[in-house]
DRENRO-151447 format. One record per residue (C-alpha): residue number from 1; residue in three letters; x, y, z. Coordinates in steps of 0.05 Angstrom, whole numbers. Layout:
N
<koltor><k>NUM</k><r>ALA</r><xx>X</xx><yy>Y</yy><zz>Z</zz></koltor>
...
***
This chain:
174
<koltor><k>1</k><r>UNK</r><xx>1</xx><yy>1</yy><zz>0</zz></koltor>
<koltor><k>2</k><r>UNK</r><xx>22</xx><yy>71</yy><zz>-14</zz></koltor>
<koltor><k>3</k><r>UNK</r><xx>7</xx><yy>130</yy><zz>33</zz></koltor>
<koltor><k>4</k><r>UNK</r><xx>50</xx><yy>188</yy><zz>10</zz></koltor>
<koltor><k>5</k><r>UNK</r><xx>31</xx><yy>263</yy><zz>9</zz></koltor>
<koltor><k>6</k><r>UNK</r><xx>72</xx><yy>322</yy><zz>-20</zz></koltor>
<koltor><k>7</k><r>UNK</r><xx>45</xx><yy>391</yy><zz>-12</zz></koltor>
<koltor><k>8</k><r>UNK</r><xx>68</xx><yy>463</yy><zz>-22</zz></koltor>
<koltor><k>9</k><r>UNK</r><xx>29</xx><yy>519</yy><zz>12</zz></koltor>
<koltor><k>10</k><r>UNK</r><xx>30</xx><yy>574</yy><zz>61</zz></koltor>
<koltor><k>11</k><r>UNK</r><xx>20</xx><yy>570</yy><zz>138</zz></koltor>
<koltor><k>12</k><r>UNK</r><xx>-47</xx><yy>599</yy><zz>158</zz></koltor>
<koltor><k>13</k><r>UNK</r><xx>-20</xx><yy>616</yy><zz>229</zz></koltor>
<koltor><k>14</k><r>UNK</r><xx>43</xx><yy>607</yy><zz>268</zz></koltor>
<koltor><k>15</k><r>UNK</r><xx>57</xx><yy>534</yy><zz>284</zz></koltor>
<koltor><k>16</k><r>UNK</r><xx>31</xx><yy>512</yy><zz>353</zz></koltor>
<koltor><k>17</k><r>UNK</r><xx>90</xx><yy>477</yy><zz>389</zz></koltor>
<koltor><k>18</k><r>UNK</r><xx>75</xx><yy>435</yy><zz>449</zz></koltor>
<koltor><k>19</k><r>UNK</r><xx>110</xx><yy>380</yy><zz>490</zz></koltor>
<koltor><k>20</k><r>UNK</r><xx>77</xx><yy>313</yy><zz>509</zz></koltor>
<koltor><k>21</k><r>UNK</r><xx>79</xx><yy>287</yy><zz>578</zz></koltor>
<koltor><k>22</k><r>UNK</r><xx>137</xx><yy>243</yy><zz>560</zz></koltor>
<koltor><k>23</k><r>UNK</r><xx>177</xx><yy>304</yy><zz>534</zz></koltor>
<koltor><k>24</k><r>UNK</r><xx>168</xx><yy>296</yy><zz>460</zz></koltor>
<koltor><k>25</k><r>UNK</r><xx>158</xx><yy>358</yy><zz>418</zz></koltor>
<koltor><k>26</k><r>UNK</r><xx>99</xx><yy>363</yy><zz>373</zz></koltor>
<koltor><k>27</k><r>UNK</r><xx>77</xx><yy>421</yy><zz>329</zz></koltor>
<koltor><k>28</k><r>UNK</r><xx>9</xx><yy>428</yy><zz>295</zz></koltor>
<koltor><k>29</k><r>UNK</r><xx>-5</xx><yy>476</yy><zz>237</zz></koltor>
<koltor><k>30</k><r>UNK</r><xx>-52</xx><yy>487</yy><zz>177</zz></koltor>
<koltor><k>31</k><r>UNK</r><xx>-27</xx><yy>492</yy><zz>108</zz></koltor>
<koltor><k>32</k><r>UNK</r><xx>-64</xx><yy>533</yy><zz>54</zz></koltor>
<koltor><k>33</k><r>UNK</r><xx>-55</xx><yy>499</yy><zz>-12</zz></koltor>
<koltor><k>34</k><r>UNK</r><xx>-80</xx><yy>535</yy><zz>-76</zz></koltor>
<koltor><k>35</k><r>UNK</r><xx>-124</xx><yy>494</yy><zz>-124</zz></koltor>
<koltor><k>36</k><r>UNK</r><xx>-103</xx><yy>485</yy><zz>-196</zz></koltor>
<koltor><k>37</k><r>UNK</r><xx>-167</xx><yy>513</yy><zz>-225</zz></koltor>
<koltor><k>38</k><r>UNK</r><xx>-208</xx><yy>576</yy><zz>-218</zz></koltor>
<koltor><k>39</k><r>UNK</r><xx>-284</xx><yy>584</yy><zz>-210</zz></koltor>
<koltor><k>40</k><r>UNK</r><xx>-332</xx><yy>620</yy><zz>-257</zz></koltor>
<koltor><k>41</k><r>UNK</r><xx>-312</xx><yy>686</yy><zz>-229</zz></koltor>
<koltor><k>42</k><r>UNK</r><xx>-235</xx><yy>672</yy><zz>-244</zz></koltor>
<koltor><k>43</k><r>UNK</r><xx>-221</xx><yy>663</yy><zz>-168</zz></koltor>
<koltor><k>44</k><r>UNK</r><xx>-173</xx><yy>606</yy><zz>-146</zz></koltor>
<koltor><k>45</k><r>UNK</r><xx>-196</xx><yy>568</yy><zz>-85</zz></koltor>
<koltor><k>46</k><r>UNK</r><xx>-153</xx><yy>537</yy><zz>-31</zz></koltor>
<koltor><k>47</k><r>UNK</r><xx>-155</xx><yy>477</yy><zz>12</zz></koltor>
<koltor><k>48</k><r>UNK</r><xx>-136</xx><yy>483</yy><zz>85</zz></koltor>
<koltor><k>49</k><r>UNK</r><xx>-99</xx><yy>421</yy><zz>107</zz></koltor>
<koltor><k>50</k><r>UNK</r><xx>-85</xx><yy>402</yy><zz>182</zz></koltor>
<koltor><k>51</k><r>UNK</r><xx>-12</xx><yy>377</yy><zz>193</zz></koltor>
<koltor><k>52</k><r>UNK</r><xx>26</xx><yy>352</yy><zz>251</zz></koltor>
<koltor><k>53</k><r>UNK</r><xx>104</xx><yy>345</yy><zz>257</zz></koltor>
<koltor><k>54</k><r>UNK</r><xx>142</xx><yy>309</yy><zz>314</zz></koltor>
<koltor><k>55</k><r>UNK</r><xx>208</xx><yy>314</yy><zz>355</zz></koltor>
<koltor><k>56</k><r>UNK</r><xx>264</xx><yy>356</yy><zz>335</zz></koltor>
<koltor><k>57</k><r>UNK</r><xx>235</xx><yy>371</yy><zz>266</zz></koltor>
<koltor><k>58</k><r>UNK</r><xx>175</xx><yy>403</yy><zz>301</zz></koltor>
<koltor><k>59</k><r>UNK</r><xx>221</xx><yy>448</yy><zz>342</zz></koltor>
<koltor><k>60</k><r>UNK</r><xx>259</xx><yy>468</yy><zz>279</zz></koltor>
<koltor><k>61</k><r>UNK</r><xx>195</xx><yy>477</yy><zz>238</zz></koltor>
<koltor><k>62</k><r>UNK</r><xx>169</xx><yy>523</yy><zz>293</zz></koltor>
<koltor><k>63</k><r>UNK</r><xx>234</xx><yy>562</yy><zz>301</zz></koltor>
<koltor><k>64</k><r>UNK</r><xx>238</xx><yy>579</yy><zz>225</zz></koltor>
<koltor><k>65</k><r>UNK</r><xx>169</xx><yy>588</yy><zz>202</zz></koltor>
<koltor><k>66</k><r>UNK</r><xx>111</xx><yy>636</yy><zz>216</zz></koltor>
<koltor><k>67</k><r>UNK</r><xx>42</xx><yy>654</yy><zz>191</zz></koltor>
<koltor><k>68</k><r>UNK</r><xx>48</xx><yy>661</yy><zz>114</zz></koltor>
<koltor><k>69</k><r>UNK</r><xx>113</xx><yy>621</yy><zz>107</zz></koltor>
<koltor><k>70</k><r>UNK</r><xx>116</xx><yy>582</yy><zz>41</zz></koltor>
<koltor><k>71</k><r>UNK</r><xx>137</xx><yy>511</yy><zz>57</zz></koltor>
<koltor><k>72</k><r>UNK</r><xx>141</xx><yy>445</yy><zz>21</zz></koltor>
<koltor><k>73</k><r>UNK</r><xx>120</xx><yy>382</yy><zz>64</zz></koltor>
<koltor><k>74</k><r>UNK</r><xx>127</xx><yy>308</yy><zz>52</zz></koltor>
<koltor><k>75</k><r>UNK</r><xx>89</xx><yy>257</yy><zz>97</zz></koltor>
<koltor><k>76</k><r>UNK</r><xx>29</xx><yy>212</yy><zz>100</zz></koltor>
<koltor><k>77</k><r>UNK</r><xx>-43</xx><yy>218</yy><zz>115</zz></koltor>
<koltor><k>78</k><r>UNK</r><xx>-68</xx><yy>192</yy><zz>181</zz></koltor>
<koltor><k>79</k><r>UNK</r><xx>-136</xx><yy>186</yy><zz>209</zz></koltor>
<koltor><k>80</k><r>UNK</r><xx>-149</xx><yy>181</yy><zz>284</zz></koltor>
<koltor><k>81</k><r>UNK</r><xx>-207</xx><yy>184</yy><zz>329</zz></koltor>
<koltor><k>82</k><r>UNK</r><xx>-221</xx><yy>205</yy><zz>401</zz></koltor>
<koltor><k>83</k><r>UNK</r><xx>-283</xx><yy>215</yy><zz>447</zz></koltor>
<koltor><k>84</k><r>UNK</r><xx>-295</xx><yy>288</yy><zz>463</zz></koltor>
<koltor><k>85</k><r>UNK</r><xx>-321</xx><yy>315</yy><zz>531</zz></koltor>
<koltor><k>86</k><r>UNK</r><xx>-393</xx><yy>299</yy><zz>512</zz></koltor>
<koltor><k>87</k><r>UNK</r><xx>-377</xx><yy>228</yy><zz>495</zz></koltor>
<koltor><k>88</k><r>UNK</r><xx>-384</xx><yy>238</yy><zz>419</zz></koltor>
<koltor><k>89</k><r>UNK</r><xx>-334</xx><yy>206</yy><zz>374</zz></koltor>
<koltor><k>90</k><r>UNK</r><xx>-290</xx><yy>257</yy><zz>334</zz></koltor>
<koltor><k>91</k><r>UNK</r><xx>-253</xx><yy>236</yy><zz>272</zz></koltor>
<koltor><k>92</k><r>UNK</r><xx>-188</xx><yy>275</yy><zz>254</zz></koltor>
<koltor><k>93</k><r>UNK</r><xx>-152</xx><yy>267</yy><zz>188</zz></koltor>
<koltor><k>94</k><r>UNK</r><xx>-84</xx><yy>301</yy><zz>183</zz></koltor>
<koltor><k>95</k><r>UNK</r><xx>-18</xx><yy>298</yy><zz>146</zz></koltor>
<koltor><k>96</k><r>UNK</r><xx>39</xx><yy>270</yy><zz>191</zz></koltor>
<koltor><k>97</k><r>UNK</r><xx>99</xx><yy>308</yy><zz>164</zz></koltor>
<koltor><k>98</k><r>UNK</r><xx>164</xx><yy>267</yy><zz>156</zz></koltor>
<koltor><k>99</k><r>UNK</r><xx>206</xx><yy>321</yy><zz>119</zz></koltor>
<koltor><k>100</k><r>UNK</r><xx>197</xx><yy>394</yy><zz>103</zz></koltor>
<koltor><k>101</k><r>UNK</r><xx>230</xx><yy>449</yy><zz>61</zz></koltor>
<koltor><k>102</k><r>UNK</r><xx>231</xx><yy>524</yy><zz>69</zz></koltor>
<koltor><k>103</k><r>UNK</r><xx>215</xx><yy>552</yy><zz>3</zz></koltor>
<koltor><k>104</k><r>UNK</r><xx>229</xx><yy>626</yy><zz>10</zz></koltor>
<koltor><k>105</k><r>UNK</r><xx>286</xx><yy>663</yy><zz>39</zz></koltor>
<koltor><k>106</k><r>UNK</r><xx>284</xx><yy>700</yy><zz>107</zz></koltor>
<koltor><k>107</k><r>UNK</r><xx>292</xx><yy>765</yy><zz>69</zz></koltor>
<koltor><k>108</k><r>UNK</r><xx>228</xx><yy>749</yy><zz>26</zz></koltor>
<koltor><k>109</k><r>UNK</r><xx>191</xx><yy>729</yy><zz>86</zz></koltor>
<koltor><k>110</k><r>UNK</r><xx>207</xx><yy>793</yy><zz>122</zz></koltor>
<koltor><k>111</k><r>UNK</r><xx>191</xx><yy>834</yy><zz>60</zz></koltor>
<koltor><k>112</k><r>UNK</r><xx>124</xx><yy>801</yy><zz>55</zz></koltor>
<koltor><k>113</k><r>UNK</r><xx>110</xx><yy>819</yy><zz>128</zz></koltor>
<koltor><k>114</k><r>UNK</r><xx>126</xx><yy>891</yy><zz>114</zz></koltor>
<koltor><k>115</k><r>UNK</r><xx>86</xx><yy>895</yy><zz>52</zz></koltor>
<koltor><k>116</k><r>UNK</r><xx>21</xx><yy>869</yy><zz>83</zz></koltor>
<koltor><k>117</k><r>UNK</r><xx>32</xx><yy>798</yy><zz>55</zz></koltor>
<koltor><k>118</k><r>UNK</r><xx>51</xx><yy>818</yy><zz>-15</zz></koltor>
<koltor><k>119</k><r>UNK</r><xx>120</xx><yy>793</yy><zz>-43</zz></koltor>
<koltor><k>120</k><r>UNK</r><xx>141</xx><yy>819</yy><zz>-108</zz></koltor>
<koltor><k>121</k><r>UNK</r><xx>164</xx><yy>763</yy><zz>-157</zz></koltor>
<koltor><k>122</k><r>UNK</r><xx>235</xx><yy>784</yy><zz>-173</zz></koltor>
<koltor><k>123</k><r>UNK</r><xx>277</xx><yy>728</yy><zz>-206</zz></koltor>
<koltor><k>124</k><r>UNK</r><xx>336</xx><yy>775</yy><zz>-211</zz></koltor>
<koltor><k>125</k><r>UNK</r><xx>346</xx><yy>790</yy><zz>-138</zz></koltor>
<koltor><k>126</k><r>UNK</r><xx>412</xx><yy>783</yy><zz>-99</zz></koltor>
<koltor><k>127</k><r>UNK</r><xx>395</xx><yy>718</yy><zz>-68</zz></koltor>
<koltor><k>128</k><r>UNK</r><xx>450</xx><yy>683</yy><zz>-106</zz></koltor>
<koltor><k>129</k><r>UNK</r><xx>504</xx><yy>730</yy><zz>-91</zz></koltor>
<koltor><k>130</k><r>UNK</r><xx>497</xx><yy>764</yy><zz>-160</zz></koltor>
<koltor><k>131</k><r>UNK</r><xx>482</xx><yy>836</yy><zz>-173</zz></koltor>
<koltor><k>132</k><r>UNK</r><xx>454</xx><yy>868</yy><zz>-237</zz></koltor>
<koltor><k>133</k><r>UNK</r><xx>491</xx><yy>929</yy><zz>-261</zz></koltor>
<koltor><k>134</k><r>UNK</r><xx>471</xx><yy>982</yy><zz>-312</zz></koltor>
<koltor><k>135</k><r>UNK</r><xx>502</xx><yy>946</yy><zz>-374</zz></koltor>
<koltor><k>136</k><r>UNK</r><xx>459</xx><yy>885</yy><zz>-359</zz></koltor>
<koltor><k>137</k><r>UNK</r><xx>519</xx><yy>841</yy><zz>-345</zz></koltor>
<koltor><k>138</k><r>UNK</r><xx>514</xx><yy>800</yy><zz>-280</zz></koltor>
<koltor><k>139</k><r>UNK</r><xx>573</xx><yy>810</yy><zz>-235</zz></koltor>
<koltor><k>140</k><r>UNK</r><xx>591</xx><yy>777</yy><zz>-171</zz></koltor>
<koltor><k>141</k><r>UNK</r><xx>568</xx><yy>819</yy><zz>-111</zz></koltor>
<koltor><k>142</k><r>UNK</r><xx>626</xx><yy>820</yy><zz>-60</zz></koltor>
<koltor><k>143</k><r>UNK</r><xx>588</xx><yy>863</yy><zz>-11</zz></koltor>
<koltor><k>144</k><r>UNK</r><xx>599</xx><yy>927</yy><zz>-47</zz></koltor>
<koltor><k>145</k><r>UNK</r><xx>538</xx><yy>968</yy><zz>-69</zz></koltor>
<koltor><k>146</k><r>UNK</r><xx>524</xx><yy>986</yy><zz>-140</zz></koltor>
<koltor><k>147</k><r>UNK</r><xx>513</xx><yy>1059</yy><zz>-142</zz></koltor>
<koltor><k>148</k><r>UNK</r><xx>500</xx><yy>1062</yy><zz>-216</zz></koltor>
<koltor><k>149</k><r>UNK</r><xx>436</xx><yy>1018</yy><zz>-209</zz></koltor>
<koltor><k>150</k><r>UNK</r><xx>379</xx><yy>1066</yy><zz>-190</zz></koltor>
<koltor><k>151</k><r>UNK</r><xx>322</xx><yy>1018</yy><zz>-196</zz></koltor>
<koltor><k>152</k><r>UNK</r><xx>306</xx><yy>951</yy><zz>-170</zz></koltor>
<koltor><k>153</k><r>UNK</r><xx>266</xx><yy>928</yy><zz>-231</zz></koltor>
<koltor><k>154</k><r>UNK</r><xx>293</xx><yy>868</yy><zz>-265</zz></koltor>
<koltor><k>155</k><r>UNK</r><xx>331</xx><yy>880</yy><zz>-329</zz></koltor>
<koltor><k>156</k><r>UNK</r><xx>330</xx><yy>837</yy><zz>-392</zz></koltor>
<koltor><k>157</k><r>UNK</r><xx>391</xx><yy>789</yy><zz>-388</zz></koltor>
<koltor><k>158</k><r>UNK</r><xx>393</xx><yy>782</yy><zz>-460</zz></koltor>
<koltor><k>159</k><r>UNK</r><xx>390</xx><yy>856</yy><zz>-480</zz></koltor>
<koltor><k>160</k><r>UNK</r><xx>449</xx><yy>876</yy><zz>-522</zz></koltor>
<koltor><k>161</k><r>UNK</r><xx>471</xx><yy>806</yy><zz>-538</zz></koltor>
<koltor><k>162</k><r>UNK</r><xx>455</xx><yy>817</yy><zz>-615</zz></koltor>
<koltor><k>163</k><r>UNK</r><xx>420</xx><yy>752</yy><zz>-624</zz></koltor>
<koltor><k>164</k><r>UNK</r><xx>348</xx><yy>753</yy><zz>-642</zz></koltor>
<koltor><k>165</k><r>UNK</r><xx>306</xx><yy>699</yy><zz>-609</zz></koltor>
<koltor><k>166</k><r>UNK</r><xx>252</xx><yy>672</yy><zz>-655</zz></koltor>
<koltor><k>167</k><r>UNK</r><xx>203</xx><yy>622</yy><zz>-625</zz></koltor>
<koltor><k>168</k><r>UNK</r><xx>141</xx><yy>598</yy><zz>-660</zz></koltor>
<koltor><k>169</k><r>UNK</r><xx>82</xx><yy>563</yy><zz>-626</zz></koltor>
<koltor><k>170</k><r>UNK</r><xx>107</xx><yy>499</yy><zz>-657</zz></koltor>
<koltor><k>171</k><r>UNK</r><xx>170</xx><yy>502</yy><zz>-613</zz></koltor>
<koltor><k>172</k><r>UNK</r><xx>131</xx><yy>503</yy><zz>-550</zz></koltor>
<koltor><k>173</k><r>UNK</r><xx>114</xx><yy>439</yy><zz>-514</zz></koltor>
<koltor><k>174</k><r>UNK</r><xx>44</xx><yy>462</yy><zz>-488</zz></koltor>
***
């Protein structure tokens, strides 16, 4: 039998870290995962998936994530039951996380917090130690600031190469 789940989404709130009576750390959180399709109004829905992570991974997850963090998780679906205080049986289905990945940098996460949740999609940022200068050549950034670059807008990396790129619809795989 196969029971494997891989999800990418954003945390709906900060993870809730607790410790069991025997001293084992456990964190619970809800992951918002966008649906692949849109409704008649063009809006994309989301699924809110309950997750649980155990032991040292739970501590690390709680320390490095917060509400809105973009994460990838790998785990399995588990269904459990318990009786509530009124004696009614409650069924809980959740993802038990085995592995996780942080999918945004700390800088992006902090910028999102300062911008009210919006993170500009900038593929030419300085995350990889490269800096874009005014003649559109990428140069290593050794900690020196580039005083010639007045804007943070991404530049065309192919500008000035002299080669024309001609792509027809027949060349595209989709």
